[in-house]
C-alpha positions, 0 to 999 in steps of 0.5 A: 786606655780606660777600662773596657767596663767603663766605656759606656759610662758618661760623666766627668771627674775633676781632681786636684793633686791626683793622677787621673790618667787612668781614665783616659785623656784629660784636660790639664788646668794647672792644679786642677785636672778634668776628665770628660766623657759627657753625654753632650746633649745640650752643648750650648748650655754647658760651661767649661771656662778657664780665665783669670785663675778661675775654672767654671764648669756646668754640665746639664741644661738650663732653661733660663739662661737669658735671665742670667745673661740679661742681668750680667750685661753679657751676651755670652752665657758661659761668661755671664754664668761664671761672673754670676757665680763669682759674685754670689753662688747661692743666689745664682743657683737659686735662680737657675731652672733645669738639671745641672751640676758643676763647680767653680774653682779659684786656683789662686786660693785653691778654693772649690765650690761644687753644686747640684741642682735643687732636686738633684736631677744631676748627681754629684759626688765628692772626695776630700783628703787634705789638699787632695780632692775629687768631684764627679757624677760617677762613683766608678771613676772616683774609685778607679782614680783612688786605686791608681793613686794607691789611696786606701778607702773602705766599705761603708757598712751604713750604705749596705744596711740602707740597701738591704732595707730601703733599697736606696740611700737615705742620705749622702752615703755611698758604698765608699766611706770616704766618698759622699753624695751632695744632696739636692739643693746643696753646695759644698765649699772645699779649701785647705782640707776643710769641707763645708756643706750648706743648702741653698734651696729646700722645698717649702712645705707651708700651706697658704689659704686659698679656695679649691678653684684657686688651687686648680688654677695655680697648679695648671698654670705652674704645670703648663709652664714646667712642661713648656720649659722642658719641651722648648729645650728640645725645640731649641736644639732640634730634638723630637720629644721622648715622653714616657707613658704608662697606665698611671696619671703622672706620665699621662698628664705630661704627655697630654698637657704637652700635646695640648701646648702643641708639642705633638711630635712625641715618641711615647715609650712604655714597658711592662708585662705584656697585656697588663694595664700599663700596656693597654692604656698607654697604647690607647692614649698614644694611638688616640693622640696619633703619637709614635709609640714604642712598647717593650715587654719585660717578660723575657727578664733579660734586664736581670742580667744587667747587674754590674752595668746598672750598678756602674751607671747609677753608682749603686744609689738604688737596687738594680732591679728598680729600673726593670727594662727602662735602660734596655729600651733606651738602648734600642733607640736612635738617641741622636733624635732626642734630648730629654726623656720627659717623665712623670717622676713622683708626680703622684706623691707631689700633687697628692700626698704620701700620707692621708693623716694631716698631723702625721704628714706634717709631724716630726719625721720618723724612720721605717716607712717606704722600705723595700724589705722588712726582713732585716732589723737595723736601728738607724740613727735619727740624724737622717730625719733631723735634716727635714721639717716634717714627714712629708718632706722626709719622704719626698727627698728620700723615697722620691728623689734619692730612691725613685729618681735614682733611675735618672743617672742610668737614663742619663747615659742615653738622654737627659731627664726631666719631670714637670712635677719636679720643676722648682716653681711647680713644687713651690706652688703645690706645697703651698696648697692646703693638705685637704685639697691634695689628700686622696687625689682630690685636687689631682682629679679635679684638675684633670676634670676641669682642665683636661677632661678627655684625659680622664676617659682612660683607665687608671692602673692604680685603680685597676683600670677604673677611670680617674673620676670621682663618679667612679669611686665605687667602681674603684673600691670594688676593684680594690676589694677584688685585688685584695681578695685575689692576693689573699687567695694567691697567698692561701694557694701558695702561688705568685700574683702575676697581676702587676706591671712587674710580677718579678717573683712569678717571673723569677720562679719560672726562669731557671736561667735567670735563677742560675745567673743570680745564684752563680753571681751570689756564690762567686761574690759572697766571699769577698774579703771586704765584708765583715761577718755580720754584714756577710750574714745579712746578705746571705739571709736576704739572698737565701730567704728573700723575694726576687726584689730582696735578692736583687738588693743583695746582688746590688751590694755584691756588685758594688763590692766587685766594682769598687773594691776589686783591683783592676 
């Protein structure tokens, strides 16, 4: 029987030369064994095919299956996909659109190819030791198998350092030194103990000369197509549309454009502090569009108790407090009604820019930005930055995909996930647009003004509730100044600022039960033998001196030690 703590974990694991019976019933395929506890939202998109000494597996969803089947001359999607992968894996994966991961195993040659999609909507981890290998989308599955096979493995202190500073991984590191994450757009070939990782897709960040009006038209066409793809996948399977909504622009535009295209059967979901702008603005938009609407206040802080559950679900990829109440809200839904949770994931960073200085944006990547904490000083090697052509791409891949998008793995225990802003063709379109158009939300605001002007009639949380219009720039600056002055006053008076979607510090100080839970967990786990003293001391500093968010970073490390390094 599978450990009770793993019962809610959806995913898969495939292995060669390893006993995986500890996970539960599995499929025996000669040299390869596979355990499946898949979410199964889109079963006709999945591939699990064994024929002629070849095992083909794909989990997730694919928007353009018809293109693959048409080219192959087969009407059968699984066989068409398997044939295409056998001929040319890179070209096949480049063409696919959607969220997917999987593998192709040639049993006669004992040769494995494993992959994730272009933006890592679906996560894949791999372990290789000689002729033994495992791949999975779930780290806790992998460590369970390693323990049952009496395989020694070690704490990855680099992953601990990433967590205690950035709050997410900056590369393929996991908390287990011998297990690696396949990064976005990568493919790994494993044979005879050798591992070869290559990239079949990378976001291209090269400007193409065009007018601002041309840029607006290109963005709109690409975004509408990305939205259509996502929402048509729901329709294909008879699902309703589950759409995030907040006081920001990104989820608003997903909701608004989908409605404009005729996808009106939406349930809009939102969560924040009660009465905050995210609550007020999202409620107003959903009401005016006549969408069903569900809001979950975060004020009770009960999601802070979900420490081990969140770390199990996202494999410790990011600090556990990052998703706040998102998982609890999904847990309340009748999930049989929904296929994809449509998000606005990192839309602002994509359609606008992370940085306002062009030379810095396109310059050599540098470490030190987008950290959750500056409390600890580590010197990280520049091998991380060398993988990226410029600072913007470094930020998109690390802060955006490896950081913010890490919440997708948590959400995927309830529904599948997608963002039109992360659609491959949309990305290629946007990053061809001149920097000056994207800078400071210029193109974003022009696109809304020209194509969806009514969407600008609601306040923007980022601007303090001021409407996202160029004519309101002065009001926005006034609001920003007021916010800065209020923060300065809070600092002088020694009080916590509650004027945010998630005033975690203020909530934490007010909730003695949550404090006791966090302190108790810390006391019970800080003595874990897996920690060497320098690392243990750093965790102690973060928890003892840190803010509520910094405490959650320390607790994430402790939960990882409990989940991955304690014998069950």
